[in-house]
Predicted model as a PDB file, atoms N, CA, C, CB and O in Angstrom, pLDDT in the B-factor column:
MODEL        1                                                                  
ATOM      1  N   MET A   1      18.919  43.214  41.397  1.00 49.00           N  
ATOM      2  CA  MET A   1      19.565  44.504  41.621  1.00 49.00           C  
ATOM      3  C   MET A   1      21.057  44.290  41.844  1.00 49.00           C  
ATOM      4  CB  MET A   1      18.930  45.241  42.830  1.00 49.00           C  
ATOM      5  O   MET A   1      21.459  43.473  42.673  1.00 49.00           O  
ATOM      6  N   ASN A   2      21.865  45.021  41.106  1.00 79.00           N  
ATOM      7  CA  ASN A   2      23.307  44.906  41.250  1.00 79.00           C  
ATOM      8  C   ASN A   2      23.773  45.693  42.467  1.00 79.00           C  
ATOM      9  CB  ASN A   2      24.023  45.399  39.981  1.00 79.00           C  
ATOM     10  O   ASN A   2      23.288  46.789  42.750  1.00 79.00           O  
ATOM     11  N   ARG A   3      24.707  45.114  43.162  1.00 91.00           N  
ATOM     12  CA  ARG A   3      25.266  45.822  44.313  1.00 91.00           C  
ATOM     13  C   ARG A   3      26.379  46.752  43.845  1.00 91.00           C  
ATOM     14  CB  ARG A   3      25.799  44.824  45.375  1.00 91.00           C  
ATOM     15  O   ARG A   3      26.953  46.568  42.772  1.00 91.00           O  
ATOM     16  N   SER A   4      26.667  47.740  44.658  1.00 96.00           N  
ATOM     17  CA  SER A   4      27.717  48.691  44.316  1.00 96.00           C  
ATOM     18  C   SER A   4      29.079  48.003  44.377  1.00 96.00           C  
ATOM     19  CB  SER A   4      27.682  49.911  45.265  1.00 96.00           C  
ATOM     20  O   SER A   4      29.236  46.932  44.962  1.00 96.00           O  
ATOM     21  N   PHE A   5      30.053  48.656  43.752  1.00 97.00           N  
ATOM     22  CA  PHE A   5      31.410  48.130  43.786  1.00 97.00           C  
ATOM     23  C   PHE A   5      31.917  48.058  45.222  1.00 97.00           C  
ATOM     24  CB  PHE A   5      32.347  48.995  42.929  1.00 97.00           C  
ATOM     25  O   PHE A   5      32.556  47.081  45.612  1.00 97.00           O  
ATOM     26  N   TYR A   6      31.633  49.089  46.004  1.00 98.00           N  
ATOM     27  CA  TYR A   6      32.068  49.106  47.405  1.00 98.00           C  
ATOM     28  C   TYR A   6      31.496  47.908  48.165  1.00 98.00           C  
ATOM     29  CB  TYR A   6      31.638  50.424  48.089  1.00 98.00           C  
ATOM     30  O   TYR A   6      32.218  47.237  48.902  1.00 98.00           O  
ATOM     31  N   HIS A   7      30.216  47.644  47.989  1.00 97.00           N  
ATOM     32  CA  HIS A   7      29.589  46.517  48.681  1.00 97.00           C  
ATOM     33  C   HIS A   7      30.299  45.211  48.295  1.00 97.00           C  
ATOM     34  CB  HIS A   7      28.070  46.438  48.339  1.00 97.00           C  
ATOM     35  O   HIS A   7      30.591  44.379  49.154  1.00 97.00           O  
ATOM     36  N   TYR A   8      30.567  45.045  47.016  1.00 97.00           N  
ATOM     37  CA  TYR A   8      31.301  43.851  46.576  1.00 97.00           C  
ATOM     38  C   TYR A   8      32.696  43.829  47.183  1.00 97.00           C  
ATOM     39  CB  TYR A   8      31.392  43.803  45.036  1.00 97.00           C  
ATOM     40  O   TYR A   8      33.145  42.793  47.673  1.00 97.00           O  
ATOM     41  N   LEU A   9      33.382  44.963  47.154  1.00 97.00           N  
ATOM     42  CA  LEU A   9      34.750  45.034  47.667  1.00 97.00           C  
ATOM     43  C   LEU A   9      34.806  44.640  49.140  1.00 97.00           C  
ATOM     44  CB  LEU A   9      35.319  46.445  47.478  1.00 97.00           C  
ATOM     45  O   LEU A   9      35.773  44.021  49.582  1.00 97.00           O  
ATOM     46  N   MET A  10      33.785  44.992  49.888  1.00 97.00           N  
ATOM     47  CA  MET A  10      33.774  44.668  51.317  1.00 97.00           C  
ATOM     48  C   MET A  10      33.686  43.158  51.558  1.00 97.00           C  
ATOM     49  CB  MET A  10      32.605  45.371  52.005  1.00 97.00           C  
ATOM     50  O   MET A  10      34.040  42.687  52.639  1.00 97.00           O  
ATOM     51  N   THR A  11      33.220  42.400  50.568  1.00 95.00           N  
ATOM     52  CA  THR A  11      33.194  40.938  50.707  1.00 95.00           C  
ATOM     53  C   THR A  11      34.584  40.338  50.543  1.00 95.00           C  
ATOM     54  CB  THR A  11      32.241  40.322  49.681  1.00 95.00           C  
ATOM     55  O   THR A  11      34.793  39.162  50.842  1.00 95.00           O  
ATOM     56  N   LEU A  12      35.536  41.141  50.071  1.00 95.00           N  
ATOM     57  CA  LEU A  12      36.900  40.661  49.823  1.00 95.00           C  
ATOM     58  C   LEU A  12      37.863  40.980  50.960  1.00 95.00           C  
ATOM     59  CB  LEU A  12      37.426  41.257  48.544  1.00 95.00           C  
ATOM     60  O   LEU A  12      39.038  40.618  50.898  1.00 95.00           O  
ATOM     61  N   ARG A  13      37.373  41.658  51.999  1.00 95.00           N  
ATOM     62  CA  ARG A  13      38.243  42.000  53.125  1.00 95.00           C  
ATOM     63  C   ARG A  13      38.694  40.746  53.858  1.00 95.00           C  
ATOM     64  CB  ARG A  13      37.525  42.948  54.094  1.00 95.00           C  
ATOM     65  O   ARG A  13      38.014  39.720  53.843  1.00 95.00           O  
ATOM     66  N   GLY A  14      39.844  40.847  54.492  1.00 93.00           N  
ATOM     67  CA  GLY A  14      40.354  39.722  55.264  1.00 93.00           C  
ATOM     68  C   GLY A  14      41.730  40.011  55.825  1.00 93.00           C  
ATOM     69  O   GLY A  14      42.300  41.075  55.581  1.00 93.00           O  
ATOM     70  N   PRO A  15      42.256  39.066  56.572  1.00 88.00           N  
ATOM     71  CA  PRO A  15      43.542  39.263  57.242  1.00 88.00           C  
ATOM     72  C   PRO A  15      44.765  39.068  56.338  1.00 88.00           C  
ATOM     73  CB  PRO A  15      43.638  38.327  58.398  1.00 88.00           C  
ATOM     74  O   PRO A  15      45.879  39.379  56.759  1.00 88.00           O  
ATOM     75  N   ASN A  16      44.593  38.566  55.119  1.00 73.00           N  
ATOM     76  CA  ASN A  16      45.721  38.265  54.242  1.00 73.00           C  
ATOM     77  C   ASN A  16      46.205  39.531  53.544  1.00 73.00           C  
ATOM     78  CB  ASN A  16      45.331  37.199  53.203  1.00 73.00           C  
ATOM     79  O   ASN A  16      45.716  39.876  52.469  1.00 73.00           O  
ATOM     80  N   HIS A  17      47.160  40.220  54.152  1.00 74.00           N  
ATOM     81  CA  HIS A  17      47.669  41.455  53.568  1.00 74.00           C  
ATOM     82  C   HIS A  17      48.657  41.196  52.429  1.00 74.00           C  
ATOM     83  CB  HIS A  17      48.333  42.295  54.641  1.00 74.00           C  
ATOM     84  O   HIS A  17      49.164  42.146  51.831  1.00 74.00           O  
ATOM     85  N   LEU A  18      48.935  39.948  52.124  1.00 81.00           N  
ATOM     86  CA  LEU A  18      49.821  39.632  51.015  1.00 81.00           C  
ATOM     87  C   LEU A  18      49.100  39.744  49.678  1.00 81.00           C  
ATOM     88  CB  LEU A  18      50.397  38.236  51.183  1.00 81.00           C  
ATOM     89  O   LEU A  18      49.735  39.908  48.636  1.00 81.00           O  
ATOM     90  N   ASP A  19      47.778  39.655  49.711  1.00 90.00           N  
ATOM     91  CA  ASP A  19      46.976  39.760  48.496  1.00 90.00           C  
ATOM     92  C   ASP A  19      46.625  41.235  48.262  1.00 90.00           C  
ATOM     93  CB  ASP A  19      45.681  38.884  48.602  1.00 90.00           C  
ATOM     94  O   ASP A  19      45.989  41.851  49.118  1.00 90.00           O  
ATOM     95  N   PRO A  20      47.023  41.809  47.129  1.00 93.00           N  
ATOM     96  CA  PRO A  20      46.790  43.239  46.901  1.00 93.00           C  
ATOM     97  C   PRO A  20      45.313  43.633  46.876  1.00 93.00           C  
ATOM     98  CB  PRO A  20      47.425  43.646  45.608  1.00 93.00           C  
ATOM     99  O   PRO A  20      44.964  44.712  47.353  1.00 93.00           O  
ATOM    100  N   VAL A  21      44.450  42.794  46.338  1.00 94.00           N  
ATOM    101  CA  VAL A  21      43.020  43.123  46.288  1.00 94.00           C  
ATOM    102  C   VAL A  21      42.434  43.118  47.698  1.00 94.00           C  
ATOM    103  CB  VAL A  21      42.254  42.121  45.379  1.00 94.00           C  
ATOM    104  O   VAL A  21      41.623  43.981  48.036  1.00 94.00           O  
ATOM    105  N   THR A  22      42.835  42.158  48.517  1.00 94.00           N  
ATOM    106  CA  THR A  22      42.363  42.118  49.902  1.00 94.00           C  
ATOM    107  C   THR A  22      42.851  43.339  50.668  1.00 94.00           C  
ATOM    108  CB  THR A  22      42.833  40.831  50.600  1.00 94.00           C  
ATOM    109  O   THR A  22      42.101  43.925  51.449  1.00 94.00           O  
ATOM    110  N   GLU A  23      44.087  43.719  50.451  1.00 94.00           N  
ATOM    111  CA  GLU A  23      44.624  44.914  51.112  1.00 94.00           C  
ATOM    112  C   GLU A  23      43.863  46.163  50.666  1.00 94.00           C  
ATOM    113  CB  GLU A  23      46.133  45.070  50.808  1.00 94.00           C  
ATOM    114  O   GLU A  23      43.554  47.029  51.485  1.00 94.00           O  
ATOM    115  N   PHE A  24      43.563  46.255  49.372  1.00 96.00           N  
ATOM    116  CA  PHE A  24      42.755  47.349  48.843  1.00 96.00           C  
ATOM    117  C   PHE A  24      41.383  47.378  49.522  1.00 96.00           C  
ATOM    118  CB  PHE A  24      42.596  47.211  47.315  1.00 96.00           C  
ATOM    119  O   PHE A  24      40.917  48.436  49.946  1.00 96.00           O  
ATOM    120  N   ALA A  25      40.747  46.223  49.622  1.00 96.00           N  
ATOM    121  CA  ALA A  25      39.431  46.140  50.267  1.00 96.00           C  
ATOM    122  C   ALA A  25      39.501  46.581  51.726  1.00 96.00           C  
ATOM    123  CB  ALA A  25      38.881  44.710  50.179  1.00 96.00           C  
ATOM    124  O   ALA A  25      38.637  47.320  52.196  1.00 96.00           O  
ATOM    125  N   ASN A  26      40.516  46.133  52.432  1.00 96.00           N  
ATOM    126  CA  ASN A  26      40.672  46.518  53.836  1.00 96.00           C  
ATOM    127  C   ASN A  26      40.814  48.029  53.982  1.00 96.00           C  
ATOM    128  CB  ASN A  26      41.888  45.818  54.448  1.00 96.00           C  
ATOM    129  O   ASN A  26      40.181  48.634  54.848  1.00 96.00           O  
ATOM    130  N   GLU A  27      41.635  48.633  53.144  1.00 96.00           N  
ATOM    131  CA  GLU A  27      41.860  50.071  53.222  1.00 96.00           C  
ATOM    132  C   GLU A  27      40.633  50.862  52.761  1.00 96.00           C  
ATOM    133  CB  GLU A  27      43.073  50.456  52.383  1.00 96.00           C  
ATOM    134  O   GLU A  27      40.307  51.890  53.353  1.00 96.00           O  
ATOM    135  N   ALA A  28      39.960  50.401  51.727  1.00 97.00           N  
ATOM    136  CA  ALA A  28      38.749  51.085  51.254  1.00 97.00           C  
ATOM    137  C   ALA A  28      37.667  51.063  52.335  1.00 97.00           C  
ATOM    138  CB  ALA A  28      38.221  50.425  49.953  1.00 97.00           C  
ATOM    139  O   ALA A  28      36.876  51.999  52.447  1.00 97.00           O  
ATOM    140  N   GLY A  29      37.636  50.005  53.118  1.00 97.00           N  
ATOM    141  CA  GLY A  29      36.670  49.910  54.205  1.00 97.00           C  
ATOM    142  C   GLY A  29      36.877  50.967  55.277  1.00 97.00           C  
ATOM    143  O   GLY A  29      35.948  51.291  56.018  1.00 97.00           O  
ATOM    144  N   LYS A  30      38.081  51.505  55.365  1.00 96.00           N  
ATOM    145  CA  LYS A  30      38.399  52.559  56.337  1.00 96.00           C  
ATOM    146  C   LYS A  30      38.204  53.961  55.748  1.00 96.00           C  
ATOM    147  CB  LYS A  30      39.840  52.402  56.829  1.00 96.00           C  
ATOM    148  O   LYS A  30      38.259  54.955  56.472  1.00 96.00           O  
ATOM    149  N   ASP A  31      37.981  54.033  54.451  1.00 98.00           N  
ATOM    150  CA  ASP A  31      37.901  55.306  53.731  1.00 98.00           C  
ATOM    151  C   ASP A  31      36.469  55.843  53.788  1.00 98.00           C  
ATOM    152  CB  ASP A  31      38.363  55.134  52.252  1.00 98.00           C  
ATOM    153  O   ASP A  31      35.594  55.363  53.067  1.00 98.00           O  
ATOM    154  N   ILE A  32      36.234  56.827  54.638  1.00 97.00           N  
ATOM    155  CA  ILE A  32      34.867  57.333  54.808  1.00 97.00           C  
ATOM    156  C   ILE A  32      34.378  58.148  53.607  1.00 97.00           C  
ATOM    157  CB  ILE A  32      34.789  58.184  56.060  1.00 97.00           C  
ATOM    158  O   ILE A  32      33.180  58.407  53.490  1.00 97.00           O  
ATOM    159  N   GLN A  33      35.279  58.551  52.722  1.00 97.00           N  
ATOM    160  CA  GLN A  33      34.897  59.328  51.541  1.00 97.00           C  
ATOM    161  C   GLN A  33      34.662  58.452  50.298  1.00 97.00           C  
ATOM    162  CB  GLN A  33      35.972  60.358  51.240  1.00 97.00           C  
ATOM    163  O   GLN A  33      34.221  58.955  49.265  1.00 97.00           O  
ATOM    164  N   PHE A  34      34.951  57.158  50.392  1.00 98.00           N  
ATOM    165  CA  PHE A  34      34.810  56.268  49.235  1.00 98.00           C  
ATOM    166  C   PHE A  34      33.392  56.356  48.685  1.00 98.00           C  
ATOM    167  CB  PHE A  34      35.151  54.803  49.618  1.00 98.00           C  
ATOM    168  O   PHE A  34      32.436  56.342  49.460  1.00 98.00           O  
ATOM    169  N   PRO A  35      33.234  56.448  47.365  1.00 98.00           N  
ATOM    170  CA  PRO A  35      31.883  56.514  46.774  1.00 98.00           C  
ATOM    171  C   PRO A  35      31.158  55.163  46.915  1.00 98.00           C  
ATOM    172  CB  PRO A  35      31.966  56.921  45.271  1.00 98.00           C  
ATOM    173  O   PRO A  35      31.192  54.327  46.013  1.00 98.00           O  
ATOM    174  N   LYS A  36      30.526  54.983  48.032  1.00 97.00           N  
ATOM    175  CA  LYS A  36      29.979  53.688  48.435  1.00 97.00           C  
ATOM    176  C   LYS A  36      28.823  53.188  47.573  1.00 97.00           C  
ATOM    177  CB  LYS A  36      29.524  53.770  49.843  1.00 97.00           C  
ATOM    178  O   LYS A  36      28.586  51.982  47.511  1.00 97.00           O  
ATOM    179  N   HIS A  37      28.114  54.071  46.919  1.00 97.00           N  
ATOM    180  CA  HIS A  37      26.938  53.644  46.154  1.00 97.00           C  
ATOM    181  C   HIS A  37      27.201  53.577  44.656  1.00 97.00           C  
ATOM    182  CB  HIS A  37      25.785  54.582  46.418  1.00 97.00           C  
ATOM    183  O   HIS A  37      26.291  53.306  43.873  1.00 97.00           O  
ATOM    184  N   SER A  38      28.432  53.820  44.262  1.00 97.00           N  
ATOM    185  CA  SER A  38      28.746  53.876  42.840  1.00 97.00           C  
ATOM    186  C   SER A  38      29.031  52.505  42.240  1.00 97.00           C  
ATOM    187  CB  SER A  38      29.927  54.775  42.617  1.00 97.00           C  
ATOM    188  O   SER A  38      29.626  51.629  42.867  1.00 97.00           O  
ATOM    189  N   SER A  39      28.578  52.359  40.999  1.00 95.00           N  
ATOM    190  CA  SER A  39      28.918  51.202  40.176  1.00 95.00           C  
ATOM    191  C   SER A  39      29.484  51.680  38.843  1.00 95.00           C  
ATOM    192  CB  SER A  39      27.675  50.293  39.953  1.00 95.00           C  
ATOM    193  O   SER A  39      29.449  50.960  37.845  1.00 95.00           O  
ATOM    194  N   ASP A  40      30.006  52.907  38.842  1.00 97.00           N  
ATOM    195  CA  ASP A  40      30.519  53.532  37.635  1.00 97.00           C  
ATOM    196  C   ASP A  40      32.047  53.507  37.639  1.00 97.00           C  
ATOM    197  CB  ASP A  40      30.001  54.975  37.512  1.00 97.00           C  
ATOM    198  O   ASP A  40      32.685  54.097  38.511  1.00 97.00           O  
ATOM    199  N   TYR A  41      32.621  52.824  36.662  1.00 97.00           N  
ATOM    200  CA  TYR A  41      34.077  52.672  36.597  1.00 97.00           C  
ATOM    201  C   TYR A  41      34.794  54.014  36.599  1.00 97.00           C  
ATOM    202  CB  TYR A  41      34.464  51.888  35.356  1.00 97.00           C  
ATOM    203  O   TYR A  41      35.752  54.205  37.349  1.00 97.00           O  
ATOM    204  N   GLU A  42      34.339  54.946  35.765  1.00 98.00           N  
ATOM    205  CA  GLU A  42      35.024  56.237  35.646  1.00 98.00           C  
ATOM    206  C   GLU A  42      34.985  57.017  36.960  1.00 98.00           C  
ATOM    207  CB  GLU A  42      34.393  57.069  34.527  1.00 98.00           C  
ATOM    208  O   GLU A  42      35.995  57.584  37.376  1.00 98.00           O  
ATOM    209  N   GLU A  43      33.832  57.046  37.606  1.00 98.00           N  
ATOM    210  CA  GLU A  43      33.721  57.756  38.880  1.00 98.00           C  
ATOM    211  C   GLU A  43      34.657  57.167  39.923  1.00 98.00           C  
ATOM    212  CB  GLU A  43      32.283  57.716  39.389  1.00 98.00           C  
ATOM    213  O   GLU A  43      35.354  57.895  40.629  1.00 98.00           O  
ATOM    214  N   LEU A  44      34.667  55.844  40.013  1.00 98.00           N  
ATOM    215  CA  LEU A  44      35.523  55.174  40.993  1.00 98.00           C  
ATOM    216  C   LEU A  44      37.002  55.359  40.663  1.00 98.00           C  
ATOM    217  CB  LEU A  44      35.187  53.683  41.058  1.00 98.00           C  
ATOM    218  O   LEU A  44      37.813  55.638  41.546  1.00 98.00           O  
ATOM    219  N   SER A  45      37.339  55.203  39.404  1.00 98.00           N  
ATOM    220  CA  SER A  45      38.725  55.359  38.970  1.00 98.00           C  
ATOM    221  C   SER A  45      39.226  56.775  39.251  1.00 98.00           C  
ATOM    222  CB  SER A  45      38.857  55.036  37.473  1.00 98.00           C  
ATOM    223  O   SER A  45      40.325  56.957  39.777  1.00 98.00           O  
ATOM    224  N   ASP A  46      38.423  57.768  38.902  1.00 98.00           N  
ATOM    225  CA  ASP A  46      38.809  59.158  39.165  1.00 98.00           C  
ATOM    226  C   ASP A  46      39.001  59.395  40.656  1.00 98.00           C  
ATOM    227  CB  ASP A  46      37.753  60.125  38.612  1.00 98.00           C  
ATOM    228  O   ASP A  46      39.977  60.024  41.065  1.00 98.00           O  
ATOM    229  N   TYR A  47      38.074  58.895  41.469  1.00 98.00           N  
ATOM    230  CA  TYR A  47      38.197  59.068  42.915  1.00 98.00           C  
ATOM    231  C   TYR A  47      39.507  58.472  43.420  1.00 98.00           C  
ATOM    232  CB  TYR A  47      37.005  58.421  43.639  1.00 98.00           C  
ATOM    233  O   TYR A  47      40.247  59.114  44.165  1.00 98.00           O  
ATOM    234  N   LEU A  48      39.781  57.246  43.008  1.00 98.00           N  
ATOM    235  CA  LEU A  48      40.979  56.562  43.490  1.00 98.00           C  
ATOM    236  C   LEU A  48      42.257  57.252  43.037  1.00 98.00           C  
ATOM    237  CB  LEU A  48      40.982  55.126  43.018  1.00 98.00           C  
ATOM    238  O   LEU A  48      43.203  57.385  43.814  1.00 98.00           O  
ATOM    239  N   GLU A  49      42.288  57.688  41.789  1.00 97.00           N  
ATOM    240  CA  GLU A  49      43.483  58.343  41.261  1.00 97.00           C  
ATOM    241  C   GLU A  49      43.754  59.686  41.936  1.00 97.00           C  
ATOM    242  CB  GLU A  49      43.345  58.543  39.765  1.00 97.00           C  
ATOM    243  O   GLU A  49      44.909  60.064  42.128  1.00 97.00           O  
ATOM    244  N   MET A  50      42.693  60.404  42.295  1.00 96.00           N  
ATOM    245  CA  MET A  50      42.877  61.764  42.788  1.00 96.00           C  
ATOM    246  C   MET A  50      42.808  61.903  44.308  1.00 96.00           C  
ATOM    247  CB  MET A  50      41.853  62.643  42.177  1.00 96.00           C  
ATOM    248  O   MET A  50      43.198  62.943  44.841  1.00 96.00           O  
ATOM    249  N   ASN A  51      42.322  60.880  45.020  1.00 96.00           N  
ATOM    250  CA  ASN A  51      42.047  61.086  46.438  1.00 96.00           C  
ATOM    251  C   ASN A  51      42.663  60.084  47.410  1.00 96.00           C  
ATOM    252  CB  ASN A  51      40.614  61.079  46.631  1.00 96.00           C  
ATOM    253  O   ASN A  51      42.602  60.307  48.619  1.00 96.00           O  
ATOM    254  N   VAL A  52      43.241  59.014  46.941  1.00 96.00           N  
ATOM    255  CA  VAL A  52      43.725  58.028  47.905  1.00 96.00           C  
ATOM    256  C   VAL A  52      45.222  57.791  47.756  1.00 96.00           C  
ATOM    257  CB  VAL A  52      42.971  56.713  47.740  1.00 96.00           C  
ATOM    258  O   VAL A  52      45.799  57.950  46.680  1.00 96.00           O  
ATOM    259  N   ASP A  53      45.830  57.405  48.874  1.00 95.00           N  
ATOM    260  CA  ASP A  53      47.250  57.048  48.855  1.00 95.00           C  
ATOM    261  C   ASP A  53      47.462  55.594  49.266  1.00 95.00           C  
ATOM    262  CB  ASP A  53      48.044  57.974  49.782  1.00 95.00           C  
ATOM    263  O   ASP A  53      48.600  55.134  49.357  1.00 95.00           O  
ATOM    264  N   TYR A  54      46.381  54.875  49.513  1.00 95.00           N  
ATOM    265  CA  TYR A  54      46.507  53.486  49.951  1.00 95.00           C  
ATOM    266  C   TYR A  54      46.506  52.478  48.803  1.00 95.00           C  
ATOM    267  CB  TYR A  54      45.393  53.157  50.895  1.00 95.00           C  
ATOM    268  O   TYR A  54      46.670  51.281  49.038  1.00 95.00           O  
ATOM    269  N   LEU A  55      46.325  52.935  47.584  1.00 94.00           N  
ATOM    270  CA  LEU A  55      46.306  52.037  46.435  1.00 94.00           C  
ATOM    271  C   LEU A  55      47.622  52.201  45.680  1.00 94.00           C  
ATOM    272  CB  LEU A  55      45.079  52.327  45.503  1.00 94.00           C  
ATOM    273  O   LEU A  55      47.860  53.223  45.036  1.00 94.00           O  
ATOM    274  N   ALA A  56      48.475  51.176  45.771  1.00 86.00           N  
ATOM    275  CA  ALA A  56      49.814  51.261  45.182  1.00 86.00           C  
ATOM    276  C   ALA A  56      49.774  51.349  43.661  1.00 86.00           C  
ATOM    277  CB  ALA A  56      50.642  50.060  45.599  1.00 86.00           C  
ATOM    278  O   ALA A  56      50.633  51.988  43.054  1.00 86.00           O  
ATOM    279  N   SER A  57      48.780  50.712  43.042  1.00 95.00           N  
ATOM    280  CA  SER A  57      48.695  50.680  41.592  1.00 95.00           C  
ATOM    281  C   SER A  57      47.234  50.568  41.167  1.00 95.00           C  
ATOM    282  CB  SER A  57      49.524  49.509  41.020  1.00 95.00           C  
ATOM    283  O   SER A  57      46.448  49.862  41.800  1.00 95.00           O  
ATOM    284  N   MET A  58      46.878  51.261  40.101  1.00 97.00           N  
ATOM    285  CA  MET A  58      45.518  51.150  39.581  1.00 97.00           C  
ATOM    286  C   MET A  58      45.258  49.767  39.006  1.00 97.00           C  
ATOM    287  CB  MET A  58      45.267  52.213  38.517  1.00 97.00           C  
ATOM    288  O   MET A  58      44.106  49.399  38.777  1.00 97.00           O  
ATOM    289  N   ASP A  59      46.314  48.996  38.770  1.00 97.00           N  
ATOM    290  CA  ASP A  59      46.139  47.612  38.315  1.00 97.00           C  
ATOM    291  C   ASP A  59      45.372  46.798  39.348  1.00 97.00           C  
ATOM    292  CB  ASP A  59      47.503  46.957  38.034  1.00 97.00           C  
ATOM    293  O   ASP A  59      44.631  45.881  38.994  1.00 97.00           O  
ATOM    294  N   VAL A  60      45.549  47.130  40.619  1.00 97.00           N  
ATOM    295  CA  VAL A  60      44.838  46.426  41.689  1.00 97.00           C  
ATOM    296  C   VAL A  60      43.344  46.736  41.583  1.00 97.00           C  
ATOM    297  CB  VAL A  60      45.391  46.833  43.096  1.00 97.00           C  
ATOM    298  O   VAL A  60      42.508  45.839  41.692  1.00 97.00           O  
ATOM    299  N   PHE A  61      43.017  48.006  41.370  1.00 98.00           N  
ATOM    300  CA  PHE A  61      41.613  48.377  41.170  1.00 98.00           C  
ATOM    301  C   PHE A  61      41.046  47.667  39.955  1.00 98.00           C  
ATOM    302  CB  PHE A  61      41.467  49.901  41.010  1.00 98.00           C  
ATOM    303  O   PHE A  61      39.935  47.139  40.005  1.00 98.00           O  
ATOM    304  N   ASP A  62      41.802  47.649  38.858  1.00 98.00           N  
ATOM    305  CA  ASP A  62      41.325  46.998  37.633  1.00 98.00           C  
ATOM    306  C   ASP A  62      41.056  45.514  37.855  1.00 98.00           C  
ATOM    307  CB  ASP A  62      42.343  47.177  36.507  1.00 98.00           C  
ATOM    308  O   ASP A  62      40.076  44.978  37.338  1.00 98.00           O  
ATOM    309  N   ALA A  63      41.914  44.850  38.616  1.00 97.00           N  
ATOM    310  CA  ALA A  63      41.705  43.430  38.914  1.00 97.00           C  
ATOM    311  C   ALA A  63      40.437  43.243  39.750  1.00 97.00           C  
ATOM    312  CB  ALA A  63      42.932  42.842  39.659  1.00 97.00           C  
ATOM    313  O   ALA A  63      39.645  42.338  39.487  1.00 97.00           O  
ATOM    314  N   ALA A  64      40.249  44.091  40.746  1.00 97.00           N  
ATOM    315  CA  ALA A  64      39.050  44.014  41.581  1.00 97.00           C  
ATOM    316  C   ALA A  64      37.809  44.338  40.755  1.00 97.00           C  
ATOM    317  CB  ALA A  64      39.161  44.977  42.784  1.00 97.00           C  
ATOM    318  O   ALA A  64      36.761  43.722  40.947  1.00 97.00           O  
ATOM    319  N   TRP A  65      37.916  45.295  39.842  1.00 98.00           N  
ATOM    320  CA  TRP A  65      36.790  45.670  38.983  1.00 98.00           C  
ATOM    321  C   TRP A  65      36.385  44.493  38.099  1.00 98.00           C  
ATOM    322  CB  TRP A  65      37.153  46.895  38.113  1.00 98.00           C  
ATOM    323  O   TRP A  65      35.197  44.208  37.944  1.00 98.00           O  
ATOM    324  N   GLU A  66      37.372  43.814  37.521  1.00 97.00           N  
ATOM    325  CA  GLU A  66      37.063  42.643  36.683  1.00 97.00           C  
ATOM    326  C   GLU A  66      36.345  41.561  37.494  1.00 97.00           C  
ATOM    327  CB  GLU A  66      38.357  42.067  36.063  1.00 97.00           C  
ATOM    328  O   GLU A  66      35.388  40.955  37.011  1.00 97.00           O  
ATOM    329  N   GLN A  67      36.797  41.324  38.703  1.00 95.00           N  
ATOM    330  CA  GLN A  67      36.143  40.358  39.584  1.00 95.00           C  
ATOM    331  C   GLN A  67      34.706  40.802  39.867  1.00 95.00           C  
ATOM    332  CB  GLN A  67      36.936  40.199  40.909  1.00 95.00           C  
ATOM    333  O   GLN A  67      33.783  39.989  39.853  1.00 95.00           O  
ATOM    334  N   TYR A  68      34.532  42.085  40.121  1.00 97.00           N  
ATOM    335  CA  TYR A  68      33.219  42.657  40.391  1.00 97.00           C  
ATOM    336  C   TYR A  68      32.281  42.430  39.200  1.00 97.00           C  
ATOM    337  CB  TYR A  68      33.340  44.162  40.702  1.00 97.00           C  
ATOM    338  O   TYR A  68      31.141  42.003  39.384  1.00 97.00           O  
ATOM    339  N   LEU A  69      32.751  42.711  37.989  1.00 96.00           N  
ATOM    340  CA  LEU A  69      31.924  42.517  36.800  1.00 96.00           C  
ATOM    341  C   LEU A  69      31.542  41.054  36.618  1.00 96.00           C  
ATOM    342  CB  LEU A  69      32.654  43.020  35.560  1.00 96.00           C  
ATOM    343  O   LEU A  69      30.392  40.745  36.306  1.00 96.00           O  
ATOM    344  N   GLU A  70      32.494  40.161  36.810  1.00 94.00           N  
ATOM    345  CA  GLU A  70      32.217  38.730  36.692  1.00 94.00           C  
ATOM    346  C   GLU A  70      31.217  38.278  37.739  1.00 94.00           C  
ATOM    347  CB  GLU A  70      33.505  37.924  36.822  1.00 94.00           C  
ATOM    348  O   GLU A  70      30.320  37.489  37.441  1.00 94.00           O  
ATOM    349  N   ASN A  71      31.360  38.769  38.959  1.00 90.00           N  
ATOM    350  CA  ASN A  71      30.459  38.400  40.043  1.00 90.00           C  
ATOM    351  C   ASN A  71      29.045  38.894  39.782  1.00 90.00           C  
ATOM    352  CB  ASN A  71      30.968  38.955  41.362  1.00 90.00           C  
ATOM    353  O   ASN A  71      28.082  38.161  40.006  1.00 90.00           O  
ATOM    354  N   ASN A  72      28.913  40.120  39.314  1.00 85.00           N  
ATOM    355  CA  ASN A  72      27.582  40.680  39.048  1.00 85.00           C  
ATOM    356  C   ASN A  72      26.950  40.048  37.827  1.00 85.00           C  
ATOM    357  CB  ASN A  72      27.665  42.189  38.861  1.00 85.00           C  
ATOM    358  O   ASN A  72      25.726  39.938  37.756  1.00 85.00           O  
ATOM    359  N   HIS A  73      27.747  39.635  36.871  1.00 71.00           N  
ATOM    360  CA  HIS A  73      27.205  38.966  35.680  1.00 71.00           C  
ATOM    361  C   HIS A  73      26.640  37.591  36.035  1.00 71.00           C  
ATOM    362  CB  HIS A  73      28.296  38.825  34.597  1.00 71.00           C  
ATOM    363  O   HIS A  73      25.644  37.141  35.469  1.00 71.00           O  
ATOM    364  N   ALA A  74      27.312  36.933  36.995  1.00 55.00           N  
ATOM    365  CA  ALA A  74      26.880  35.593  37.406  1.00 55.00           C  
ATOM    366  C   ALA A  74      25.623  35.645  38.253  1.00 55.00           C  
ATOM    367  CB  ALA A  74      27.988  34.892  38.176  1.00 55.00           C  
ATOM    368  O   ALA A  74      24.926  34.640  38.386  1.00 55.00           O  
ATOM    369  N   SER A  75      25.320  36.812  38.832  1.00 47.00           N  
ATOM    370  CA  SER A  75      24.161  36.935  39.727  1.00 47.00           C  
ATOM    371  C   SER A  75      22.866  36.848  38.959  1.00 47.00           C  
ATOM    372  CB  SER A  75      24.213  38.247  40.499  1.00 47.00           C  
ATOM    373  O   SER A  75      21.790  36.932  39.551  1.00 47.00           O  
TER     374      SER A  75                                                      
ENDMDL                                                                          
END                                                                             
């Protein structure tokens, strides 16, 4: 069973705020409206583009998404 993107993202949290993906994960962990059970790129992308101000660039989401796909493929 594949885990949701949010579940994967929470494994990337940490104190290193210099890394954009880690900073994204930290902020998403505080976002109570984040679609926690979704594994759908379009749904997540739309949510992030229209509802959050903590993501400086969608490139950060895309990088995290690629990591997520690679991680789930290896599982």
